[in-house]
N, CA, C and O of each residue as an XYZ file, in Angstrom:
388
protein
N     -41.315    -28.949    -78.982
C     -41.249    -27.990    -78.857
C     -40.555    -27.118    -78.630
O     -40.755    -25.909    -78.750
N     -39.549    -27.753    -78.230
C     -37.973    -27.107    -77.304
C     -37.111    -26.932    -78.702
O     -36.242    -26.083    -78.906
N     -37.665    -28.153    -79.790
C     -36.464    -27.458    -80.685
C     -37.082    -26.389    -81.604
O     -36.440    -25.656    -82.356
N     -38.164    -26.399    -81.472
C     -38.838    -24.736    -82.415
C     -37.922    -23.326    -81.785
O     -37.298    -22.412    -82.325
N     -38.237    -23.727    -80.300
C     -37.412    -22.796    -79.897
C     -36.616    -22.339    -80.401
O     -36.475    -21.416    -81.204
N     -35.656    -23.449    -79.598
C     -34.506    -22.860    -80.026
C     -33.674    -22.923    -81.874
O     -32.503    -22.626    -82.112
N     -34.643    -23.357    -82.831
C     -34.368    -22.742    -83.888
C     -34.792    -21.591    -84.227
O     -34.019    -20.917    -84.907
N     -35.944    -21.088    -83.918
C     -36.288    -19.743    -83.140
C     -35.210    -18.591    -83.651
O     -34.731    -17.896    -84.547
N     -35.275    -19.112    -81.967
C     -33.709    -18.597    -81.365
C     -32.654    -18.351    -82.160
O     -31.953    -17.339    -82.145
N     -32.544    -19.356    -82.903
C     -31.321    -19.262    -83.646
C     -31.386    -18.213    -85.099
O     -30.708    -17.270    -85.508
N     -32.517    -18.915    -85.559
C     -33.091    -17.927    -86.748
C     -32.734    -16.635    -86.257
O     -31.617    -16.208    -86.550
N     -33.744    -15.727    -85.337
C     -33.744    -14.101    -84.461
C     -31.886    -13.396    -84.321
O     -31.371    -12.429    -84.881
N     -31.383    -14.284    -83.446
C     -29.967    -13.709    -84.456
C     -29.216    -13.958    -84.897
O     -28.127    -13.428    -84.676
N     -29.457    -15.211    -86.039
C     -28.182    -14.866    -87.292
C     -29.288    -13.712    -88.500
O     -28.958    -13.401    -89.644
N     -30.370    -13.359    -87.903
C     -30.928    -12.409    -88.710
C     -30.465    -10.813    -88.165
O     -30.602     -9.659    -88.571
N     -29.937    -11.398    -87.179
C     -29.942     -9.678    -86.169
C     -27.914     -9.566    -86.887
O     -27.365     -8.538    -87.284
N     -27.487    -10.536    -86.837
C     -26.094    -10.564    -87.093
C     -25.596    -10.299    -89.055
O     -24.417    -10.364    -89.405
N     -26.142    -10.167    -89.531
C     -26.412    -10.351    -91.994
C     -27.202     -9.213    -91.462
O     -27.334     -8.705    -92.575
N     -27.657     -8.622    -90.903
C     -27.917     -7.333    -90.985
C     -27.227     -6.183    -90.110
O     -27.077     -5.025    -90.501
N     -26.961     -6.519    -89.275
C     -25.389     -5.728    -88.906
C     -24.183     -5.948    -89.715
O     -23.532     -4.930    -89.950
N     -23.716     -7.126    -90.220
C     -22.930     -7.290    -91.017
C     -22.830     -6.315    -91.651
O     -22.011     -5.408    -91.502
N     -24.287     -6.492    -93.004
C     -24.613     -5.598    -93.718
C     -24.856     -4.158    -93.857
O     -24.401     -3.393    -94.707
N     -25.479     -3.970    -93.093
C     -24.883     -2.033    -92.697
C     -24.625     -2.101    -92.276
O     -25.541     -1.895    -91.480
N     -23.500     -2.380    -91.476
C     -21.660     -1.618    -90.083
C     -20.692     -1.831    -91.468
O     -20.084     -0.967    -92.100
N     -20.749     -2.893    -91.642
C     -19.075     -3.290    -92.143
C     -19.473     -3.429    -93.171
O     -18.559     -4.022    -93.746
N     -20.890     -3.173    -94.412
C     -20.319     -3.064    -94.988
C     -20.843     -4.514    -96.634
O     -21.348     -4.353    -97.746
N     -20.507     -5.347    -96.115
C     -20.610     -7.118    -96.959
C     -21.830     -6.804    -98.073
O     -22.995     -6.480    -97.844
N     -21.397     -6.938    -98.895
C     -23.255     -7.560    -99.136
C     -23.303     -8.872    -98.767
O     -22.266     -9.475    -98.492
N     -24.840     -9.617    -98.709
C     -25.390     -9.820    -98.829
C     -24.815    -11.985    -97.583
O     -24.836    -12.517    -96.473
N     -24.349    -12.240    -99.399
C     -24.548    -13.111    -99.033
C     -22.897    -13.629    -97.820
O     -22.742    -14.688    -97.212
N     -21.877    -12.311    -97.872
C     -20.486    -12.709    -97.040
C     -20.818    -12.096    -95.351
O     -19.930    -12.133    -94.500
N     -22.660    -11.374    -94.952
C     -23.241    -11.013    -93.924
C     -24.138    -12.681    -93.337
O     -24.765    -12.825    -92.288
N     -23.946    -13.513    -94.206
C     -24.745    -14.736    -93.847
C     -23.027    -14.988    -93.689
O     -22.452    -14.533    -92.701
N     -22.577    -15.444    -94.323
C     -21.232    -16.527    -93.643
C     -20.529    -15.639    -92.463
O     -20.656    -16.169    -91.360
N     -20.137    -14.959    -92.461
C     -19.800    -14.156    -91.420
C     -20.629    -14.200    -90.204
O     -20.070    -14.230    -89.108
N     -21.973    -14.206    -90.305
C     -23.355    -14.756    -88.622
C     -22.939    -15.770    -88.770
O     -22.461    -16.075    -87.677
N     -22.804    -16.481    -89.381
C     -23.363    -17.923    -88.985
C     -21.531    -18.072    -88.741
O     -21.236    -18.440    -87.604
N     -20.870    -17.933    -89.271
C     -19.020    -18.572    -88.698
C     -19.218    -18.287    -86.511
O     -19.148    -19.062    -85.556
N     -19.516    -16.504    -86.680
C     -19.325    -16.262    -85.520
C     -20.526    -16.987    -84.579
O     -20.358    -17.688    -83.581
N     -21.748    -16.604    -85.201
C     -22.919    -17.615    -84.169
C     -22.623    -19.282    -83.809
O     -22.911    -20.098    -82.933
N     -21.840    -19.210    -85.113
C     -21.551    -20.936    -84.640
C     -20.060    -21.627    -83.898
O     -19.641    -22.725    -83.533
N     -19.659    -20.352    -83.951
C     -18.753    -20.784    -82.834
C     -16.966    -20.445    -83.279
O     -15.966    -20.327    -82.571
N     -17.139    -20.382    -84.490
C     -16.264    -20.556    -85.674
C     -15.156    -19.524    -85.757
O     -13.969    -19.841    -85.829
N     -15.560    -18.378    -85.745
C     -14.548    -17.242    -85.877
C     -15.060    -16.468    -86.961
O     -16.074    -16.765    -87.593
N     -14.248    -15.342    -87.188
C     -14.704    -14.510    -88.495
C     -13.462    -15.070    -89.412
O     -12.474    -15.769    -89.188
N     -14.058    -14.359    -90.645
C     -13.795    -14.461    -92.027
C     -12.918    -13.906    -92.511
O     -11.791    -14.401    -92.541
N     -13.300    -12.329    -93.191
C     -12.794    -11.483    -94.017
C     -12.437    -10.281    -92.532
O     -12.782    -10.024    -91.379
N     -11.652     -9.935    -93.462
C     -11.594     -8.729    -92.834
C     -12.316     -7.713    -92.749
O     -12.728     -7.318    -93.840
N     -12.945     -6.559    -90.995
C     -13.365     -5.521    -90.515
C     -12.699     -4.017    -91.356
O     -11.539     -3.659    -91.560
N     -14.142     -3.342    -91.728
C     -13.152     -2.468    -92.293
C     -12.996     -1.042    -91.630
O     -12.254     -0.060    -91.658
N     -14.011     -1.462    -91.086
C     -13.832     -0.100    -89.889
C     -13.893     -0.204    -88.509
O     -14.607     -1.087    -88.035
N     -13.219      0.601    -87.716
C     -13.645      0.451    -86.079
C     -15.136      0.074    -85.409
O     -15.335     -0.545    -84.364
N     -16.292      0.738    -86.497
C     -18.098      0.199    -86.069
C     -17.960     -1.174    -85.860
O     -18.278     -1.943    -84.953
N     -17.334     -1.290    -87.067
C     -18.284     -2.660    -87.349
C     -16.398     -3.875    -86.620
O     -16.133     -5.048    -86.883
N     -15.930     -3.293    -86.119
C     -15.288     -4.757    -85.052
C     -16.139     -4.004    -84.073
O     -17.120     -4.738    -83.952
N     -16.266     -3.278    -83.541
C     -17.156     -3.222    -82.208
C     -18.726     -4.170    -82.447
O     -19.123     -5.053    -81.687
N     -19.078     -3.928    -83.081
C     -20.415     -4.626    -83.731
C     -19.835     -5.795    -83.991
O     -20.909     -6.300    -84.319
N     -18.909     -6.868    -84.167
C     -18.419     -8.493    -84.184
C     -18.323     -8.377    -82.840
O     -18.903     -9.221    -82.158
N     -17.612     -7.367    -82.228
C     -17.356     -8.184    -80.537
C     -18.949     -8.069    -79.770
O     -19.396     -9.202    -79.596
N     -19.400     -7.547    -79.536
C     -20.540     -7.058    -79.195
C     -21.884     -8.412    -79.842
O     -22.831     -8.869    -79.203
N     -21.339     -8.823    -81.690
C     -22.042     -9.803    -81.691
C     -21.803    -11.675    -81.291
O     -22.548    -12.647    -81.162
N     -20.114    -11.367    -81.198
C     -19.830    -12.908    -80.495
C     -19.963    -12.451    -78.710
O     -20.443    -13.435    -78.148
N     -19.813    -11.795    -78.113
C     -20.321    -11.787    -77.072
C     -22.307    -12.690    -76.528
O     -22.719    -13.558    -75.758
N     -22.853    -11.762    -77.513
C     -23.678    -12.156    -77.841
C     -24.227    -13.326    -78.653
O     -25.113    -13.436    -79.501
N     -23.749    -13.785    -78.331
C     -23.611    -15.454    -79.785
C     -23.117    -16.425    -79.109
O     -23.046    -17.604    -79.458
N     -22.557    -15.660    -77.540
C     -22.265    -17.270    -76.825
C     -23.246    -17.004    -75.887
O     -23.364    -17.635    -74.837
N     -24.272    -15.673    -76.393
C     -25.296    -16.150    -74.580
C     -26.000    -16.387    -75.655
O     -27.062    -16.133    -75.086
N     -26.338    -16.659    -76.737
C     -27.562    -17.722    -77.549
C     -27.672    -18.554    -77.256
O     -28.700    -19.042    -76.786
N     -25.979    -19.375    -77.526
C     -25.328    -20.195    -77.436
C     -25.992    -21.197    -75.979
O     -26.269    -22.382    -76.166
N     -26.135    -20.712    -74.933
C     -26.187    -21.063    -73.073
C     -27.553    -21.052    -73.212
O     -27.998    -22.060    -72.664
N     -28.918    -19.999    -73.960
C     -29.588    -19.860    -73.945
C     -30.353    -21.254    -74.552
O     -31.571    -21.404    -74.456
N     -29.638    -22.045    -75.061
C     -29.728    -22.418    -76.501
C     -30.458    -23.781    -76.359
O     -31.379    -24.327    -76.967
N     -29.448    -24.192    -75.015
C     -28.264    -25.220    -75.806
C     -28.846    -25.654    -73.251
O     -28.485    -26.559    -72.499
N     -29.907    -24.234    -72.989
C     -30.131    -24.794    -72.009
C     -31.876    -24.989    -72.437
O     -32.533    -25.565    -71.570
N     -32.487    -24.637    -73.449
C     -34.075    -24.470    -74.022
C     -33.691    -26.263    -74.220
O     -34.108    -27.184    -73.518
N     -32.990    -26.317    -75.128
C     -33.009    -28.159    -75.312
C     -32.688    -29.268    -74.073
O     -33.421    -30.191    -73.719
N     -31.518    -28.936    -73.587
C     -31.936    -29.577    -72.130
C     -32.551    -29.813    -70.605
O     -32.172    -30.372    -69.576
N     -33.235    -29.376    -70.865
C     -34.567    -29.023    -70.145
C     -35.432    -29.824    -70.136
O     -35.780    -30.092    -68.985
N     -36.176    -30.564    -71.200
C     -37.308    -31.519    -71.081
C     -35.878    -32.774    -71.121
O     -35.914    -33.482    -70.114
N     -34.854    -33.077    -71.959
C     -34.393    -34.564    -71.177
C     -34.339    -34.329    -70.017
O     -34.892    -35.301    -69.501
N     -33.863    -33.307    -68.825
C     -33.657    -32.950    -67.255
C     -35.053    -33.012    -66.677
O     -35.261    -33.854    -65.804
N     -35.614    -32.555    -66.899
C     -37.294    -32.590    -66.503
C     -37.365    -34.509    -66.395
O     -37.541    -34.897    -65.240
N     -37.248    -35.626    -67.452
C     -37.491    -36.603    -68.017
C     -36.649    -37.331    -66.663
O     -37.013    -38.113    -65.785
N     -35.164    -36.557    -67.023
C     -34.650    -37.752    -65.729
C     -35.117    -37.712    -64.628
O     -35.185    -38.759    -63.985
N     -35.750    -36.046    -63.878
C     -35.692    -35.579    -62.487
C     -37.002    -37.090    -61.877
O     -36.992    -37.575    -60.746
N     -38.240    -37.620    -63.350
C     -38.949    -37.413    -63.346
C     -38.743    -39.213    -62.957
O     -39.214    -39.903    -62.053
N     -37.948    -39.486    -63.950
C     -37.934    -41.240    -63.482
C     -37.394    -41.843    -62.416
O     -37.704    -42.980    -62.061
N     -36.538    -41.102    -61.833
C     -35.491    -41.498    -60.949
C     -36.112    -40.997    -59.655
O     -35.508    -41.260    -58.615
N     -38.141    -39.762    -59.542
C     -38.327    -39.821    -58.767
C     -37.803    -38.551    -57.598
O     -37.719    -38.501    -56.371
N     -37.557    -37.732    -58.581
C     -36.811    -36.439    -57.566
C     -37.989    -35.683    -57.988
O     -38.642    -35.831    -59.021
N     -38.212    -34.615    -56.761
C     -39.561    -33.970    -56.683
C     -38.721    -32.931    -56.062
O     -37.708    -33.128    -55.390
N     -39.371    -31.566    -56.429
C     -38.627    -30.454    -55.392
C     -38.574    -30.625    -54.087
O     -37.537    -30.282    -53.520
N     -39.426    -31.064    -53.484
C     -39.005    -31.446    -51.913
C     -37.632    -32.557    -51.786
O     -37.538    -33.097    -50.684
N     -37.065    -32.758    -52.344
C     -35.941    -33.723    -52.281
C     -34.832    -32.917    -52.885
O     -33.650    -33.260    -52.840
N     -35.434    -31.453    -53.646
C     -33.955    -31.014    -53.925
C     -33.448    -29.448    -53.281
O     -32.608    -28.599    -53.578
N     -34.713    -29.676    -52.012
C     -34.152    -28.381    -51.435
C     -33.095    -29.003    -49.972
O     -32.454    -28.265    -49.225
N     -33.172    -30.527    -49.879
C     -32.245    -30.599    -48.809
C     -30.422    -30.351    -48.399
O     -30.016    -30.539    -47.252
């Protein structure tokens, strides 16, 4: 279930980037997908941004992508952490001390 939630979050974040790069920066769809996936994956931009609006969008999208990464890691690691706590018989009362 957590993999499905994480994949959905990645898909939505990628769509936001693709649409933004297409309409704000004026890139064609393929270049928009490339640019958004590179930023979302943490690799950095590929093409030169043509105007200040595109640069502001890219800055915001890069910050958003960092938050998406943190959220996805939380979603993916929560079940593993939960199972580890059960394996070591740690419950909420033990964590409060």
